C-alpha positions as CSV (number, residue, x, y, z in Angstrom):
1,M,18.8,-24.6,31.9
2,Q,16.8,-23.6,35.0
3,S,18.4,-23.4,38.4
4,A,16.4,-25.8,41.0
5,L,15.4,-23.0,42.7
6,P,14.0,-19.8,41.6
7,R,15.7,-16.4,42.1
8,L,12.5,-15.1,43.5
9,E,9.4,-16.9,43.7
10,T,6.3,-15.3,45.1
11,R,2.8,-17.3,46.0
12,N,-0.6,-16.3,46.0
13,L,0.1,-12.7,47.0
14,L,-2.8,-10.3,48.1
15,R,-2.9,-7.1,49.0
16,R,-6.0,-5.1,49.7
17,Y,-7.0,-1.1,50.9
18,E,-10.1,-0.3,52.3
19,G,-12.2,-3.1,51.5
20,R,-10.7,-2.7,47.8
21,T,-8.3,-5.8,46.3
22,V,-5.7,-4.1,44.6
23,V,-3.0,-7.5,44.1
24,D,-5.2,-10.8,43.8
25,D,-3.3,-14.3,43.8
26,V,-0.5,-13.1,42.2
27,S,1.9,-16.0,42.0
28,L,5.7,-15.3,40.1
29,R,8.8,-17.2,39.4
30,V,11.7,-15.3,38.0
31,E,15.1,-17.8,37.7
32,P,18.5,-16.0,37.3
33,G,19.3,-13.6,34.5
34,Q,15.7,-13.8,33.3
35,V,13.6,-10.4,32.7
36,T,10.2,-10.7,33.3
37,C,8.0,-8.1,33.0
38,L,5.1,-7.2,34.7
39,L,2.3,-5.7,31.8
40,G,-0.6,-3.9,31.9
41,P,-2.6,-0.8,32.3
42,S,-2.0,1.8,34.9
43,G,-3.8,1.1,38.2
44,C,-4.0,-3.0,37.7
45,G,-1.2,-4.0,40.8
46,K,2.1,-4.1,38.8
47,S,3.6,-0.9,41.0
48,T,2.3,-2.3,44.3
49,T,3.3,-6.4,43.7
50,L,7.1,-4.9,43.2
51,R,6.5,-2.9,46.7
52,L,5.4,-6.0,48.1
53,I,8.6,-7.9,47.0
54,A,11.0,-5.0,47.8
55,G,9.4,-5.0,51.5
56,V,7.7,-1.3,51.3
57,E,4.6,-2.7,51.8
58,M,3.1,-5.6,53.6
59,Q,0.7,-8.0,52.2
60,D,-2.8,-9.6,53.9
61,A,-1.7,-13.0,52.2
62,G,0.4,-15.0,50.2
63,E,5.0,-15.7,51.0
64,I,7.7,-14.3,49.1
65,Y,10.8,-16.3,48.2
66,V,14.3,-15.3,47.3
67,D,16.6,-18.6,46.5
68,G,14.2,-20.5,48.1
69,N,14.2,-18.8,51.4
70,L,11.2,-17.3,53.0
71,V,11.8,-13.1,53.1
72,C,8.3,-12.5,53.8
73,D,4.5,-14.0,54.9
74,T,2.0,-12.6,56.9
75,R,3.7,-13.1,60.2
76,F,7.6,-13.7,59.5
77,R,9.5,-10.7,57.2
78,V,12.9,-10.0,56.5
79,P,13.7,-5.8,56.4
80,P,14.4,-4.5,53.1
81,E,17.9,-4.0,53.4
82,R,18.4,-7.4,53.9
83,R,17.0,-9.2,50.9
84,H,19.2,-8.7,48.5
85,I,17.0,-6.8,46.1
86,G,17.9,-3.4,44.0
87,L,15.4,-0.9,43.6
88,M,14.9,1.8,40.6
89,F,11.4,3.2,41.0
90,Q,9.8,6.1,39.0
91,D,11.3,8.9,41.7
92,F,14.7,7.8,41.5
93,A,15.3,9.8,44.5
94,L,19.1,10.8,44.3
95,F,20.4,12.3,47.3
96,P,20.8,15.9,46.8
97,H,24.0,16.8,48.6
98,L,26.1,14.4,47.1
99,T,27.4,14.5,43.5
100,V,26.8,11.8,41.1
101,G,29.6,9.4,41.9
102,E,28.9,9.1,45.6
103,N,25.2,8.7,45.1
104,V,26.6,5.7,42.5
105,A,28.4,4.6,45.6
106,F,26.4,4.9,48.7
107,G,25.3,1.5,48.7
108,L,28.9,0.0,48.3
109,T,31.0,-1.4,50.9
110,G,34.6,-3.1,51.6
111,D,37.5,-1.2,50.1
112,R,37.5,2.2,48.3
113,A,39.6,1.4,45.1
114,A,37.2,-1.1,44.4
115,A,34.1,1.0,45.1
116,S,35.7,3.7,42.9
117,R,36.2,1.1,39.4
118,R,32.3,-0.5,39.6
119,V,31.6,3.3,40.4
120,K,33.2,4.5,36.6
121,E,32.7,1.6,35.1
122,L,28.8,1.6,35.9
123,L,28.9,5.6,34.6
124,A,30.4,4.2,31.5
125,R,27.6,1.9,31.0
126,V,25.3,4.1,30.9
127,G,26.9,7.6,29.3
128,M,27.7,9.6,32.7
129,S,31.3,9.1,33.0
130,R,31.8,12.9,32.7
131,Y,28.9,13.7,35.3
132,L,31.1,12.0,38.3
133,D,31.5,14.7,40.2
134,A,28.1,17.0,39.2
135,Y,25.6,17.6,41.4
136,P,21.4,16.1,40.9
137,H,20.0,19.6,40.2
138,Q,22.4,20.0,37.3
139,L,21.2,17.0,35.3
140,S,18.7,16.7,33.6
141,G,15.5,14.2,34.3
142,G,16.6,11.6,31.8
143,E,20.3,12.2,33.3
144,Q,19.2,11.4,37.0
145,Q,17.5,8.5,35.8
146,R,20.8,6.7,34.5
147,V,22.6,7.7,37.8
148,A,19.2,5.9,39.4
149,L,19.8,2.8,37.2
150,A,23.7,3.1,37.8
151,R,23.2,3.4,41.6
152,A,20.8,0.3,41.6
153,L,22.8,-2.0,40.0
154,A,26.2,-0.8,42.1
155,P,25.9,-3.6,45.0
156,R,25.4,-6.5,42.1
157,P,21.8,-7.3,43.8
158,R,20.3,-10.9,43.0
159,I,17.0,-9.3,42.2
160,M,16.4,-5.8,40.6
161,L,12.8,-4.5,40.5
162,M,12.3,-1.7,38.2
163,D,9.0,0.3,37.4
164,E,9.0,1.9,34.2
165,P,12.9,2.8,34.2
166,F,13.3,4.1,31.4
167,S,10.1,6.1,30.7
168,G,12.4,9.8,31.7
169,L,14.4,8.8,28.9
170,D,13.9,10.1,25.0
171,N,13.4,7.7,22.5
172,R,17.1,8.4,21.1
173,L,18.3,6.9,23.9
174,R,16.3,4.8,25.4
175,D,16.7,1.5,23.4
176,G,20.6,1.8,23.9
177,I,20.7,2.4,27.7
178,R,17.8,0.0,28.1
179,D,20.0,-2.8,25.8
180,E,23.1,-1.5,27.7
181,T,21.3,-2.3,31.5
182,L,19.9,-5.5,30.7
183,D,23.4,-6.9,29.5
184,I,25.0,-5.8,32.9
185,L,22.1,-7.7,34.6
186,R,22.2,-10.2,32.2
187,E,26.2,-11.0,33.2
188,Q,25.4,-10.7,36.8
189,D,22.6,-13.3,36.6
190,T,20.6,-11.0,38.1
191,A,17.0,-11.6,38.2
192,V,15.0,-9.1,37.0
193,L,11.2,-8.0,37.3
194,L,10.3,-5.0,35.1
195,V,6.9,-2.9,35.6
196,T,5.6,-1.6,32.2
197,H,2.4,-0.4,30.9
198,E,3.9,-0.5,27.4
199,P,3.5,-3.4,25.1
200,E,6.8,-3.1,22.7
201,E,9.1,-2.5,25.9
202,A,7.6,-5.6,27.3
203,M,8.1,-7.4,24.2
204,R,11.5,-6.4,23.1
205,M,13.0,-6.6,27.2
206,A,11.7,-9.6,28.4
207,D,12.3,-13.4,28.3
208,E,8.8,-14.2,30.1
209,I,5.4,-11.5,30.3
210,A,3.1,-11.4,33.0
211,L,0.1,-9.4,32.0
212,M,-2.1,-8.2,34.6
213,R,-6.0,-6.9,34.7
214,D,-7.7,-5.7,38.4
215,G,-5.0,-7.1,40.2
216,R,-4.5,-10.5,38.8
217,I,-2.0,-12.4,36.1
218,V,-4.4,-13.5,33.5
219,Q,-1.6,-14.7,30.8
220,Q,1.6,-15.6,31.4
221,G,4.4,-16.9,28.7
222,A,7.4,-16.1,26.8
223,P,6.3,-13.0,24.1
224,Y,6.0,-14.6,21.4
225,N,3.1,-17.1,23.2
226,I,1.6,-14.0,24.8
227,Y,1.2,-12.1,21.3
228,N,0.4,-15.5,18.9
229,A,-2.3,-17.2,21.7
230,P,-4.1,-14.5,23.7
231,V,-6.4,-16.0,26.4
232,D,-9.0,-13.0,24.9
233,R,-10.4,-10.4,23.4
234,D,-8.7,-7.5,26.2
235,A,-5.4,-9.5,25.8
236,V,-5.4,-9.2,21.9
237,A,-6.8,-5.7,22.1
238,F,-3.7,-4.9,24.9
239,F,-0.8,-5.8,22.4
240,S,-2.6,-3.6,18.9
241,D,-5.6,-2.5,17.5
242,I,-7.9,-4.5,16.5
243,N,-10.7,-5.7,14.3
244,V,-13.8,-7.8,15.6
245,I,-16.2,-9.6,13.5
246,R,-19.3,-11.2,15.4
247,G,-20.9,-14.8,14.6
248,T,-23.4,-17.5,16.1
249,V,-22.0,-20.5,16.2
250,Q,-24.1,-24.0,15.3
251,G,-22.4,-27.1,14.9
252,A,-18.6,-26.3,15.6
253,L,-18.8,-23.4,12.8
254,T,-19.9,-19.7,12.6
255,E,-20.8,-18.1,9.3
256,T,-19.4,-14.8,8.5
257,P,-18.5,-12.5,4.8
258,F,-15.4,-13.9,5.0
259,G,-16.7,-17.6,5.3
260,Q,-16.8,-19.8,8.0
261,F,-14.6,-20.1,10.8
262,L,-14.1,-23.4,13.4
263,A,-15.3,-22.8,17.3
264,P,-14.7,-25.9,19.0
265,G,-16.0,-26.7,22.3
266,V,-18.5,-23.5,22.0
267,P,-21.9,-24.6,22.0
268,D,-24.6,-23.6,19.3
269,G,-26.2,-20.7,19.7
270,Q,-23.7,-19.1,21.6
271,E,-21.9,-16.0,19.9
272,V,-18.3,-15.6,19.8
273,E,-16.1,-12.7,18.7
274,I,-14.0,-13.3,15.7
275,V,-10.5,-11.1,16.4
276,I,-7.9,-10.1,13.6
277,R,-5.6,-7.3,13.5
278,P,-5.1,-4.7,11.0
279,Q,-2.0,-6.2,9.8
280,H,-3.5,-9.2,9.1
281,I,-6.1,-7.7,6.8
282,K,-4.9,-7.6,3.3
283,I,-6.6,-5.8,0.3
284,D,-6.7,-8.5,-2.4
285,F,-5.4,-5.9,-5.6
286,D,-4.9,-8.9,-8.3
287,R,-8.8,-9.1,-8.0
288,G,-10.0,-6.0,-9.3
289,G,-13.8,-6.1,-8.3
290,R,-14.3,-9.2,-10.5
291,G,-15.9,-10.6,-6.9
292,P,-15.6,-13.4,-4.3
293,N,-13.0,-16.3,-4.9
294,P,-13.1,-18.3,-2.1
295,T,-9.7,-20.3,-1.2
296,P,-9.4,-22.9,1.8
297,E,-6.3,-20.4,3.7
298,I,-8.2,-17.3,2.9
299,G,-11.9,-18.2,2.5
300,T,-13.8,-15.6,0.8
301,P,-13.1,-12.2,0.0
302,A,-15.5,-9.6,0.7
303,R,-15.6,-5.9,-0.2
304,G,-15.6,-2.9,2.0
305,V,-15.9,0.9,0.4
306,V,-12.8,3.4,1.9
307,R,-13.6,5.3,4.4
308,R,-10.1,7.0,5.1
309,A,-6.8,6.3,4.4
310,R,-3.7,8.1,6.1
311,F,-0.1,7.6,6.2
312,I,1.5,6.6,9.2
313,G,5.0,6.1,9.1
314,S,6.6,2.8,7.9
315,E,2.7,2.5,6.9
316,S,-1.2,3.0,6.1
317,L,-3.6,2.8,7.7
318,V,-6.9,2.5,5.6
319,E,-10.5,2.3,6.7
320,F,-13.5,0.0,5.6
321,R,-17.1,0.3,5.8
322,M,-18.0,-3.3,5.2
323,D,-21.2,-3.8,2.1
324,H,-22.2,-6.8,4.4
325,D,-23.1,-4.7,7.2
326,G,-21.7,-1.0,7.3
327,S,-19.1,-2.7,10.3
328,I,-15.8,-0.8,10.0
329,L,-12.7,-2.7,9.4
330,K,-9.4,-1.2,10.0
331,A,-5.9,-2.7,7.2
332,T,-2.5,-1.5,7.5
333,V,-0.3,-1.4,4.0
334,P,3.4,-1.4,4.2
335,N,4.4,2.1,2.5
336,V,2.8,5.3,1.0
337,F,-1.2,3.4,0.2
338,L,-3.6,6.5,0.0
339,P,-6.8,5.4,-1.5
340,K,-9.6,8.2,-1.8
341,P,-12.7,7.8,0.0
342,G,-15.4,5.7,-1.6
343,K,-13.2,3.4,-3.5
344,P,-14.0,-0.2,-3.3
345,L,-11.8,-2.8,-2.5
346,W,-12.1,-6.6,-1.7
347,L,-10.4,-7.8,1.4
348,M,-8.9,-10.6,2.8
349,I,-8.4,-12.5,6.0
350,R,-5.8,-15.0,6.9
351,R,-7.5,-17.8,9.2
352,D,-4.4,-18.4,11.1
353,K,-4.4,-14.9,12.2
354,C,-7.6,-14.9,13.7
355,F,-8.8,-15.3,17.3
356,V,-12.0,-16.5,18.4
357,F,-13.5,-15.9,21.5
358,P,-17.3,-16.7,23.0
359,V,-18.6,-13.6,23.7
360,R,-19.1,-12.7,27.8
361,G,-22.1,-12.2,29.2
């Protein structure tokens, strides 16, 4: 159940550099215990948004609230150290003259015994207990990053801002430390705003994703909805490879080699793109080249000739040159499937897994 007031709220944030708009009308709400991921390509304004919220930079317009209280607009500004916000940026900036334990304890006040217990608890949670008395220069980059995480968590911040915080960890450690870190934050009811450019990381971590492009949030919602109801072609392509089939609308329908597709609300004569992910193109192994046989769910199978096939781990990627127009479509097949180039096969697509978007001028 959501609280009456969000833990963190931004309203219409705007930031310009030398006439160029970097953050454009960004509005966000993050509830206590919620993880929201700012997801987008490099240079889209994600990190700048975090710096504005942290108070490291000032916005040109807009407001920032914590627990319903204004902390910053263009005239009023609460200093960063009084915002109860934890920071974990890419440059973890440990104090070189302090030990690991002293680094983690740096922001703690009050009872020394309680602070010592908190330090040991967090170092244990991030797998760094045996480095309590080590110095940062004795640690690897990934180890320094885990210490920086512990230091950011130590004061139990109400809000945690994290900019690519797990990028320095190898794959073997990343999933475990990432999950453990979020468990700690959720236990403490901390609102988390995390920046990443990796869709898989956002899908794994987030309760909500805010997809950014060119300084704006173009779509926001639960990971399932962002993935399965994308706002446009670029949103689909950000999460996976795509295939695109073009057609022209007549009577709210567009004709394709795979049959007709609905395009409700699109005027006649408008060109549309039908976008489908490679995992949703199926090979009709039972047809054996006997020709098309339309079905309501699948539509009309279309024939393609294998151009290339390669094994990419748990699945195979097969490229086809389609008979009808010579275009290239890609399909993924579970396990090992490596047909020889030149082999003809019939392909099918699920209508409910396709997205239809008008072609932008």
